[in-house]
PDB file of N, CA, C and O in Angstrom:
ATOM      1  N   MET A   1     126.842 142.965 122.884  1.00  0.00           N
ATOM      2  CA  MET A   1     127.101 143.521 121.367  1.00  0.00           C
ATOM      3  C   MET A   1     125.948 143.578 120.408  1.00  0.00           C
ATOM      4  O   MET A   1     125.804 144.492 119.596  1.00  0.00           O
ATOM      5  N   TRP A   2     125.117 142.540 120.544  1.00  0.00           N
ATOM      6  CA  TRP A   2     123.745 142.406 119.502  1.00  0.00           C
ATOM      7  C   TRP A   2     122.540 143.152 120.261  1.00  0.00           C
ATOM      8  O   TRP A   2     121.612 143.615 119.596  1.00  0.00           O
ATOM      9  N   LEU A   3     122.565 143.258 121.608  1.00  0.00           N
ATOM     10  CA  LEU A   3     121.832 144.022 122.497  1.00  0.00           C
ATOM     11  C   LEU A   3     122.025 145.412 122.079  1.00  0.00           C
ATOM     12  O   LEU A   3     121.049 146.074 121.728  1.00  0.00           O
ATOM     13  N   LEU A   4     123.387 145.986 122.088  1.00  0.00           N
ATOM     14  CA  LEU A   4     123.638 147.214 121.531  1.00  0.00           C
ATOM     15  C   LEU A   4     122.812 147.535 120.199  1.00  0.00           C
ATOM     16  O   LEU A   4     121.913 148.374 120.141  1.00  0.00           O
ATOM     17  N   ILE A   5     123.238 146.769 119.176  1.00  0.00           N
ATOM     18  CA  ILE A   5     122.802 146.751 117.810  1.00  0.00           C
ATOM     19  C   ILE A   5     121.148 147.133 117.847  1.00  0.00           C
ATOM     20  O   ILE A   5     120.557 148.079 117.327  1.00  0.00           O
ATOM     21  N   LEU A   6     120.665 146.060 118.637  1.00  0.00           N
ATOM     22  CA  LEU A   6     119.157 146.099 118.499  1.00  0.00           C
ATOM     23  C   LEU A   6     118.514 147.260 119.255  1.00  0.00           C
ATOM     24  O   LEU A   6     117.416 147.709 118.926  1.00  0.00           O
ATOM     25  N   LEU A   7     119.168 147.693 120.191  1.00  0.00           N
ATOM     26  CA  LEU A   7     118.813 149.239 120.899  1.00  0.00           C
ATOM     27  C   LEU A   7     118.845 150.122 119.688  1.00  0.00           C
ATOM     28  O   LEU A   7     117.863 150.762 119.311  1.00  0.00           O
ATOM     29  N   LEU A   8     119.833 150.130 119.185  1.00  0.00           N
ATOM     30  CA  LEU A   8     120.114 151.444 118.015  1.00  0.00           C
ATOM     31  C   LEU A   8     119.186 151.184 117.147  1.00  0.00           C
ATOM     32  O   LEU A   8     118.533 152.170 116.803  1.00  0.00           O
ATOM     33  N   VAL A   9     118.830 149.925 116.550  1.00  0.00           N
ATOM     34  CA  VAL A   9     117.791 149.863 115.551  1.00  0.00           C
ATOM     35  C   VAL A   9     116.634 150.338 116.102  1.00  0.00           C
ATOM     36  O   VAL A   9     116.034 151.130 115.375  1.00  0.00           O
ATOM     37  N   VAL A  10     116.053 150.062 117.335  1.00  0.00           N
ATOM     38  CA  VAL A  10     115.080 150.390 117.775  1.00  0.00           C
ATOM     39  C   VAL A  10     114.691 151.937 117.813  1.00  0.00           C
ATOM     40  O   VAL A  10     113.677 152.519 117.431  1.00  0.00           O
ATOM     41  N   ALA A  11     115.919 152.411 118.439  1.00  0.00           N
ATOM     42  CA  ALA A  11     115.869 153.978 118.205  1.00  0.00           C
ATOM     43  C   ALA A  11     115.650 154.643 117.259  1.00  0.00           C
ATOM     44  O   ALA A  11     114.789 155.521 117.218  1.00  0.00           O
ATOM     45  N   VAL A  12     116.455 154.303 116.281  1.00  0.00           N
ATOM     46  CA  VAL A  12     116.414 154.869 114.923  1.00  0.00           C
ATOM     47  C   VAL A  12     114.916 154.368 114.073  1.00  0.00           C
ATOM     48  O   VAL A  12     114.422 155.161 113.272  1.00  0.00           O
ATOM     49  N   GLY A  13     114.531 153.575 114.217  1.00  0.00           N
ATOM     50  CA  GLY A  13     113.001 153.087 113.999  1.00  0.00           C
ATOM     51  C   GLY A  13     112.156 154.090 114.580  1.00  0.00           C
ATOM     52  O   GLY A  13     111.435 154.705 113.793  1.00  0.00           O
ATOM     53  N   PHE A  14     112.092 154.410 115.936  1.00  0.00           N
ATOM     54  CA  PHE A  14     111.270 155.287 116.863  1.00  0.00           C
ATOM     55  C   PHE A  14     111.412 156.636 116.188  1.00  0.00           C
ATOM     56  O   PHE A  14     110.431 157.332 115.927  1.00  0.00           O
ATOM     57  N   ALA A  15     112.647 156.984 115.914  1.00  0.00           N
ATOM     58  CA  ALA A  15     112.999 158.463 115.526  1.00  0.00           C
ATOM     59  C   ALA A  15     112.218 158.693 114.176  1.00  0.00           C
ATOM     60  O   ALA A  15     111.345 159.548 114.023  1.00  0.00           O
ATOM     61  N   VAL A  16     112.670 157.784 113.197  1.00  0.00           N
ATOM     62  CA  VAL A  16     111.772 157.841 111.972  1.00  0.00           C
ATOM     63  C   VAL A  16     110.474 157.867 111.930  1.00  0.00           C
ATOM     64  O   VAL A  16     109.904 158.521 111.057  1.00  0.00           O
ATOM     65  N   TYR A  17     109.833 157.202 112.807  1.00  0.00           N
ATOM     66  CA  TYR A  17     108.280 157.115 113.121  1.00  0.00           C
ATOM     67  C   TYR A  17     107.943 158.473 113.366  1.00  0.00           C
ATOM     68  O   TYR A  17     107.200 159.139 112.644  1.00  0.00           O
ATOM     69  N   LYS A  18     108.526 158.882 114.435  1.00  0.00           N
ATOM     70  CA  LYS A  18     108.065 160.158 115.168  1.00  0.00           C
ATOM     71  C   LYS A  18     108.305 161.351 114.165  1.00  0.00           C
ATOM     72  O   LYS A  18     107.574 162.340 114.203  1.00  0.00           O
ATOM     73  N   LEU A  19     109.367 161.234 113.248  1.00  0.00           N
ATOM     74  CA  LEU A  19     109.444 162.316 112.192  1.00  0.00           C
ATOM     75  C   LEU A  19     109.256 162.424 111.039  1.00  0.00           C
ATOM     76  O   LEU A  19     109.628 163.350 110.318  1.00  0.00           O
ATOM     77  N   ARG A  20     108.444 161.153 110.643  1.00  0.00           N
ATOM     78  CA  ARG A  20     108.068 161.003 109.511  1.00  0.00           C
ATOM     79  C   ARG A  20     107.557 162.097 108.664  1.00  0.00           C
ATOM     80  O   ARG A  20     107.907 162.337 107.508  1.00  0.00           O
ATOM     81  N   ALA A  21     106.541 162.838 109.493  1.00  0.00           N
ATOM     82  CA  ALA A  21     105.734 163.852 108.851  1.00  0.00           C
ATOM     83  C   ALA A  21     106.781 164.997 108.086  1.00  0.00           C
ATOM     84  O   ALA A  21     106.921 165.130 106.870  1.00  0.00           O
ATOM     85  N   PRO A  22     107.396 165.696 109.058  1.00  0.00           N
ATOM     86  CA  PRO A  22     108.304 166.468 108.467  1.00  0.00           C
ATOM     87  C   PRO A  22     109.556 166.033 107.120  1.00  0.00           C
ATOM     88  O   PRO A  22     110.061 166.690 106.210  1.00  0.00           O
ATOM     89  N   ILE A  23     109.675 164.799 107.519  1.00  0.00           N
ATOM     90  CA  ILE A  23     110.949 164.242 106.585  1.00  0.00           C
ATOM     91  C   ILE A  23     109.907 163.853 105.334  1.00  0.00           C
ATOM     92  O   ILE A  23     110.392 164.199 104.256  1.00  0.00           O
ATOM     93  N   LEU A  24     108.707 163.275 105.222  1.00  0.00           N
ATOM     94  CA  LEU A  24     108.152 163.258 103.951  1.00  0.00           C
ATOM     95  C   LEU A  24     107.616 164.644 103.265  1.00  0.00           C
ATOM     96  O   LEU A  24     107.632 164.774 102.041  1.00  0.00           O
ATOM     97  N   ALA A  25     107.225 165.487 103.987  1.00  0.00           N
ATOM     98  CA  ALA A  25     106.888 166.818 103.668  1.00  0.00           C
ATOM     99  C   ALA A  25     108.097 167.394 102.938  1.00  0.00           C
ATOM    100  O   ALA A  25     107.874 168.080 101.940  1.00  0.00           O
ATOM    101  N   LYS A  26     109.275 167.199 103.307  1.00  0.00           N
ATOM    102  CA  LYS A  26     110.442 167.684 102.694  1.00  0.00           C
ATOM    103  C   LYS A  26     110.657 167.074 101.457  1.00  0.00           C
ATOM    104  O   LYS A  26     110.960 167.691 100.435  1.00  0.00           O
ATOM    105  N   VAL A  27     110.496 165.812 101.546  1.00  0.00           N
ATOM    106  CA  VAL A  27     110.943 164.926 100.233  1.00  0.00           C
ATOM    107  C   VAL A  27     110.005 165.078  99.166  1.00  0.00           C
ATOM    108  O   VAL A  27     110.310 164.946  97.981  1.00  0.00           O
ATOM    109  N   LEU A  28     108.615 165.417  99.682  1.00  0.00           N
ATOM    110  CA  LEU A  28     107.831 165.499  98.346  1.00  0.00           C
ATOM    111  C   LEU A  28     107.354 166.787  98.181  1.00  0.00           C
ATOM    112  O   LEU A  28     106.421 167.007  97.409  1.00  0.00           O
ATOM    113  N   GLY A  29     107.979 167.812  98.928  1.00  0.00           N
ATOM    114  CA  GLY A  29     107.637 169.127  98.758  1.00  0.00           C
ATOM    115  C   GLY A  29     106.351 169.610  98.906  1.00  0.00           C
ATOM    116  O   GLY A  29     105.864 170.502  98.212  1.00  0.00           O
ATOM    117  N   GLN A  30     105.670 168.887 100.021  1.00  0.00           N
ATOM    118  CA  GLN A  30     104.092 169.132 100.400  1.00  0.00           C
ATOM    119  C   GLN A  30     104.289 169.956 101.629  1.00  0.00           C
ATOM    120  O   GLN A  30     105.363 169.984 102.230  1.00  0.00           O
ATOM    121  N   SER A  31     103.262 170.604 101.977  1.00  0.00           N
ATOM    122  CA  SER A  31     103.264 170.989 103.620  1.00  0.00           C
ATOM    123  C   SER A  31     102.872 169.944 104.649  1.00  0.00           C
ATOM    124  O   SER A  31     102.123 168.988 104.455  1.00  0.00           O
ATOM    125  N   ARG A  32     103.498 170.275 105.781  1.00  0.00           N
ATOM    126  CA  ARG A  32     103.536 169.362 106.825  1.00  0.00           C
ATOM    127  C   ARG A  32     102.009 168.987 107.075  1.00  0.00           C
ATOM    128  O   ARG A  32     101.646 167.812 107.133  1.00  0.00           O
ATOM    129  N   SER A  33     101.106 170.105 107.224  1.00  0.00           N
ATOM    130  CA  SER A  33      99.800 169.892 107.561  1.00  0.00           C
ATOM    131  C   SER A  33      99.156 168.693 106.694  1.00  0.00           C
ATOM    132  O   SER A  33      98.555 167.722 107.152  1.00  0.00           O
ATOM    133  N   ARG A  34      99.441 169.006 105.218  1.00  0.00           N
ATOM    134  CA  ARG A  34      98.807 168.082 104.423  1.00  0.00           C
ATOM    135  C   ARG A  34      99.055 166.336 104.511  1.00  0.00           C
ATOM    136  O   ARG A  34      98.280 165.396 104.335  1.00  0.00           O
ATOM    137  N   ILE A  35     100.525 166.407 104.870  1.00  0.00           N
ATOM    138  CA  ILE A  35     101.158 165.015 105.164  1.00  0.00           C
ATOM    139  C   ILE A  35     100.581 164.510 106.733  1.00  0.00           C
ATOM    140  O   ILE A  35     100.274 163.320 106.811  1.00  0.00           O
ATOM    141  N   ASP A  36     100.449 165.222 107.775  1.00  0.00           N
ATOM    142  CA  ASP A  36      99.815 164.723 108.790  1.00  0.00           C
ATOM    143  C   ASP A  36      98.346 164.182 108.461  1.00  0.00           C
ATOM    144  O   ASP A  36      98.052 163.034 108.794  1.00  0.00           O
ATOM    145  N   ARG A  37      97.501 164.934 107.863  1.00  0.00           N
ATOM    146  CA  ARG A  37      96.299 164.589 107.325  1.00  0.00           C
ATOM    147  C   ARG A  37      96.179 163.245 106.737  1.00  0.00           C
ATOM    148  O   ARG A  37      95.210 162.530 106.991  1.00  0.00           O
ATOM    149  N   HIS A  38      97.132 162.882 105.961  1.00  0.00           N
ATOM    150  CA  HIS A  38      97.383 161.687 105.038  1.00  0.00           C
ATOM    151  C   HIS A  38      97.663 160.405 105.791  1.00  0.00           C
ATOM    152  O   HIS A  38      97.286 159.283 105.452  1.00  0.00           O
ATOM    153  N   LEU A  39      98.424 160.745 106.932  1.00  0.00           N
ATOM    154  CA  LEU A  39      99.069 159.788 107.911  1.00  0.00           C
ATOM    155  C   LEU A  39      97.983 159.161 108.929  1.00  0.00           C
ATOM    156  O   LEU A  39      98.080 158.004 109.337  1.00  0.00           O
ATOM    157  N   LYS A  40      96.935 160.041 109.300  1.00  0.00           N
ATOM    158  CA  LYS A  40      96.161 159.744 110.372  1.00  0.00           C
ATOM    159  C   LYS A  40      94.868 159.039 109.752  1.00  0.00           C
ATOM    160  O   LYS A  40      93.964 158.647 110.491  1.00  0.00           O
TER     161      LYS A  40
END
């Protein structure tokens, strides 16, 4: 059971990490390319 929860947390964290540019762009109302430049 704990392993399943841990895997779920890791998967969600990975998805948020991969999708942080489009999510931040939507939240902040900025263009995605501008967010990408700031994150790199």
